[in-house]
C-alpha positions as a printed Julia matrix, in Angstrom:
354×3 Matrix{Float64}:
 105.51   76.96  105.2
 107.47   79.26  107.51
 105.21   81.84  109.15
 107.11   84.87  107.83
 107.31   83.4   104.32
 103.57   82.81  104.28
 103.0    86.39  105.4
 105.24   87.6   102.56
 103.1    85.63  100.11
  99.89   87.05  101.55
 101.3    90.57  101.41
 102.25   90.08   97.76
  98.77   88.84   96.88
  97.14   91.74   98.73
  99.25   94.34   96.89
  97.6    95.27   93.57
  99.92   94.91   90.58
  98.16   94.81   87.22
 100.59   95.14   84.32
 102.08   98.63   84.24
 100.94   99.36   87.81
 103.23   97.09   89.83
 104.55   99.63   92.35
 102.57   98.37   95.4
 103.81   94.79   94.96
 107.38   95.94   94.34
 107.31   97.87   97.61
 106.45   94.6    99.36
 109.42   92.9    97.67
 111.9    95.61   98.61
 110.7    95.7   102.21
 110.91   91.91  102.59
 114.28   91.44  100.9
 116.17   94.26  102.62
 117.34   91.78  105.26
 118.56   89.15  102.77
 120.06   90.98   99.78
 123.44   92.71   99.59
 121.92   95.29   97.26
 118.47   96.14   95.96
 118.02   98.12   92.77
 114.93   99.33   90.93
 115.26  100.26   87.27
 113.32  102.79   85.23
 110.99  100.07   83.99
 110.05   99.12   87.57
 111.91   95.81   87.81
 113.25   95.15   91.32
 116.65   93.41   91.47
 117.67   91.79   94.77
 121.35   90.92   94.56
 123.84   88.68   96.39
 127.52   89.08   95.44
 126.92   92.03   93.08
 130.58   92.26   92.04
 131.01   88.63   91.01
 131.79   88.35   87.27
 129.57   85.27   86.82
 125.98   86.48   87.03
 122.96   84.22   87.45
 119.5    85.76   87.07
 116.23   84.55   88.59
 113.09   86.06   87.1
 109.53   85.89   88.36
 107.03   88.49   87.19
 104.95   90.27   89.8
 102.31   91.64   87.44
  98.85   90.13   87.33
  96.08   90.39   84.79
  93.75   93.28   85.41
  91.82   96.07   83.76
  91.96   99.82   83.24
  89.17  102.4    83.35
  88.41  103.57   79.83
  85.12  105.5    80.15
  82.69  106.7    82.82
  79.14  106.99   81.55
  76.71  109.78   82.41
  74.9   107.27   84.63
  78.08  106.53   86.61
  78.94  103.13   85.17
  82.57  102.31   84.38
  83.65  100.76   81.1
  87.07   99.18   80.97
  89.74   97.42   78.91
  91.92   94.42   79.74
  95.5    94.51   80.99
  96.55   91.03   79.92
  94.39   88.14   78.82
  91.05   87.87   80.63
  88.19   85.58   79.59
  85.01   87.7    79.45
  82.87   84.73   80.54
  84.9    84.56   83.77
  84.81   88.32   84.33
  81.04   88.66   84.47
  79.77   88.68   88.04
  83.19   89.33   89.57
  83.9    91.69   92.43
  86.68   94.11   91.57
  88.67   96.93   93.11
  89.38  100.15   91.25
  92.59  101.69   92.57
  91.88  105.41   92.52
  94.07  108.26   93.68
  91.97  108.65   96.84
  92.01  104.94   97.66
  90.42  101.66   96.61
  86.86  101.64   95.33
  84.85   98.42   95.32
  82.65   97.47   92.41
  80.99   94.59   90.58
  81.0    93.64   86.92
  77.32   93.39   86.17
  75.18   91.95   83.42
  71.48   91.67   82.73
  69.93   88.71   84.57
  69.2    85.63   82.47
  65.46   86.35   82.81
  65.89   89.55   80.77
  68.14   88.24   78.01
  66.72   87.91   74.53
  67.11   84.56   72.73
  69.83   86.15   70.58
  71.73   87.32   73.66
  71.46   83.91   75.35
  72.87   82.15   72.32
  75.68   84.62   71.69
  78.86   82.5    71.85
  81.26   85.11   73.25
  80.84   88.16   75.42
  82.74   91.3    74.45
  84.71   92.8    77.3
  84.19   96.3    75.87
  80.43   95.88   76.42
  80.79   94.97   80.11
  80.65   97.57   82.86
  81.46   98.05   86.53
  78.86   99.24   89.01
  80.29  101.1    92.02
  76.9   102.37   93.18
  77.54  105.91   91.97
  74.52  108.12   91.28
  76.03  109.58   88.1
  79.29  110.52   86.35
  79.98  113.41   88.71
  79.68  111.18   91.76
  81.88  108.49   90.18
  84.57  110.99   89.22
  84.91  112.03   92.85
  86.22  108.51   93.52
  87.92  107.35   90.33
  89.35  108.6    87.04
  89.98  107.37   83.53
  93.11  105.17   83.38
  92.85  103.98   87.0
  93.88  100.3    87.26
  91.45   97.57   88.31
  92.0    94.14   89.86
  89.89   91.22   90.94
  89.44   91.16   94.7
  92.27   88.97   96.01
  90.7    87.05   98.93
  93.62   84.74   99.84
  92.03   81.68  101.46
  93.13   78.22  102.53
  91.46   75.08  101.18
  91.91   71.4   102.08
  95.44   69.97  102.35
  97.88   72.84  101.76
  95.96   74.21   98.78
  95.29   77.95   98.68
  93.14   80.1    96.41
  93.41   83.74   95.34
  93.52   86.03   92.35
  97.0    86.9    91.12
  99.0    83.74   91.81
 100.02   84.14   88.15
 102.7    85.14   88.72
 103.26   86.66   92.12
 104.3    83.19   93.19
 107.11   83.44   90.63
 108.39   86.51   92.43
 107.83   84.73   95.75
 109.85   81.66   94.71
 112.75   83.73   93.38
 112.95   85.76   96.56
 112.61   82.69   98.77
 115.49   81.09   96.85
 117.64   84.13   97.6
 116.57   83.97  101.26
 117.64   80.32  101.44
 121.04   81.24   99.97
 121.53   84.49  101.9
 124.02   83.06  104.39
 125.59   80.46  102.09
 128.75   80.98  100.09
 128.08   81.21   96.37
 130.55   80.99   93.51
 128.44   83.36   91.42
 126.54   86.6    91.68
 122.83   86.02   92.17
 120.33   88.55   90.79
 116.76   87.7    91.86
 114.47   89.92   89.81
 110.81   90.7    90.31
 109.97   91.57   86.71
 107.13   93.71   85.38
 104.73   93.67   82.43
 105.13   89.99   81.56
 101.43   89.75   80.76
 101.85   92.41   78.06
 104.76   90.73   76.26
 107.57   89.73   78.66
 108.69   93.33   78.77
 110.37   93.64   82.17
 112.44   90.49   81.77
 113.7    91.74   78.43
 115.0    95.04   79.78
 116.35   93.71   83.09
 118.12   90.75   81.51
 119.77   93.03   78.97
 121.0    95.27   81.78
 122.27   92.44   83.99
 123.94   90.42   81.23
 123.75   87.04   83.01
 125.5    83.92   81.77
 122.69   81.75   83.09
 119.22   82.21   84.46
 116.07   80.52   85.71
 112.6    81.88   85.09
 109.87   80.94   87.55
 106.23   81.0    86.52
 103.03   78.99   86.78
 101.95   76.26   84.41
  98.57   74.69   83.7
  97.64   71.83   86.0
  95.81   69.0    84.27
  94.28   67.32   87.33
  90.74   68.66   87.13
  87.74   67.9    84.86
  87.92   69.08   81.26
  91.7    69.18   80.91
  93.61   67.18   78.31
  96.73   65.36   79.52
  97.66   64.45   75.94
  98.19   68.16   75.24
  99.23   69.51   78.64
 101.03   66.58   80.2
 100.17   65.0    83.54
 100.63   67.96   85.9
  99.19   67.74   89.42
  98.87   70.41   92.08
 100.71   69.37   95.23
 103.11   66.95   93.57
 106.03   69.28   93.04
 107.28   72.01   90.71
 107.58   71.5    86.96
 110.89   71.55   85.07
 110.56   72.43   81.38
 112.56   70.79   78.6
 112.53   71.92   74.97
 114.05   74.46   72.57
 113.56   77.38   74.98
 115.66   75.6    77.59
 119.45   75.32   77.66
 120.17   71.56   77.79
 122.88   71.89   80.44
 120.71   74.05   82.68
 117.73   71.76   82.14
 119.73   68.71   83.15
 121.18   70.54   86.16
 117.66   71.28   87.39
 116.53   67.68   86.93
 119.63   66.18   88.54
 119.34   68.6    91.47
 115.7    67.63   92.05
 116.66   63.95   92.05
 119.72   64.41   94.25
 117.82   66.46   96.83
 114.8    64.13   96.59
 112.47   66.97   95.7
 109.13   66.0    94.13
 108.89   67.33   90.59
 107.4    66.95   87.14
 109.08   67.28   83.75
 107.1    69.22   81.13
 107.61   69.18   77.38
 107.89   72.72   75.96
 107.96   72.21   72.17
 108.04   75.9    71.27
 109.14   79.19   72.86
 107.4    79.4    76.21
 105.09   82.26   77.06
 107.31   83.12   80.03
 110.24   85.33   80.94
 112.5    82.43   79.88
 111.73   83.26   76.26
 113.26   86.75   76.21
 116.01   85.8    78.66
 117.24   83.11   76.28
 117.52   85.65   73.46
 119.09   88.52   75.4
 122.4    89.88   74.11
 124.52   86.91   72.91
 122.2    84.42   74.61
 121.57   83.17   78.14
 121.62   79.56   79.38
 118.09   79.59   80.72
 115.91   77.11   82.6
 112.24   77.26   83.53
 110.67   76.1    86.79
 106.89   76.34   87.08
 104.3    75.82   89.79
 101.15   73.86   88.88
  98.16   76.19   88.83
  94.46   75.43   88.43
  92.14   77.97   86.78
  94.83   80.37   85.53
  93.75   83.96   84.77
  90.63   83.69   86.91
  89.82   85.15   90.34
  90.11   81.63   91.85
  93.57   80.34   90.96
  94.64   77.36   93.09
  98.2    76.33   94.01
  99.78   74.23   96.77
 102.08   75.83   99.33
 104.31   72.75   99.25
 104.89   73.29   95.52
 106.07   76.84   96.23
 108.43   75.64   98.95
 109.86   72.86   96.79
 110.25   75.22   93.83
 112.27   77.63   95.99
 114.45   74.78   97.29
 115.01   73.48   93.75
 116.02   76.89   92.42
 118.26   77.61   95.4
 120.06   74.25   95.32
 120.58   74.57   91.57
 122.1    78.04   91.88
 124.35   76.79   94.71
 126.06   74.46   92.22
 126.81   77.08   89.57
 130.41   78.27   89.27
 132.81   79.38   86.55
 133.83   75.78   85.83
 130.39   74.92   84.43
 130.2    75.23   80.67
 126.62   75.8    79.59
 127.54   75.27   75.91
 125.54   72.28   74.64
 128.13   69.84   73.26
């Protein structure tokens, strides 16, 4: 991966952006894309739109959400422990024992999500099938409530510690790849196309609050009114123990992005993505999506009178954990696929399925 692109990815991962608190990550996007976009706009919802050919009547929208799962401070006990609620879907069994950062007004505060050691658990507690996130707490080392409140406040956002690290091959691990890599791919696609002539207007959008119900894509797509669009997200890899290929498909990290086909996908756009991958000899998978996807593609498809939408995903191991794994080559190939697909779109293409 290009050095400056990799740094952009690392900067995105390092910028906290739990749903509803995406401002730090969006600042990274605006700073990076100032050299590639003709215009950059931020709407009242917090979506960042990086635009090439803003006056072209044919608009194509790329959407990758920058929000990550996280938590929010709900209560500070008299003893100085912090109780919290989820922002997005977090598995309580994964949360226990995690290191987290509380993003207070005075700066980041480190903490750990603690639990009684196994030695002290009663038989009933050991056999309890599911932890309740409302019963978990964060320990920041504070002496009491007064000491804690000098550092943090109720409603401060919380994230897992990011810790971007490289593994074997070109695999990397961090918290928050879902879906900062969607934003990364969309912006890299615009970068690739920045100096190329397009027969459309390209709106690459870093959307917000996807983890709470696809909210940013809904508002930004309505405002843009695109004829066509591509959402970029992660999808579940099935190349590690315990996964079920009969339900998830055969999806492998490092073997290319994933192109979805199904009722959420416009058939013409879906075929354009597949044919582009084949023509450009880009490694890829095809994934069956038998119902509306849990991605920005869902609300994009239904915006206004309808949008011809496609979905490109990056294989991801251990989604919604602090140790998500992706391959840098998959990100690069996803950006190339999206860019080369957009480069073919013009007013002669009829996305009506006939």
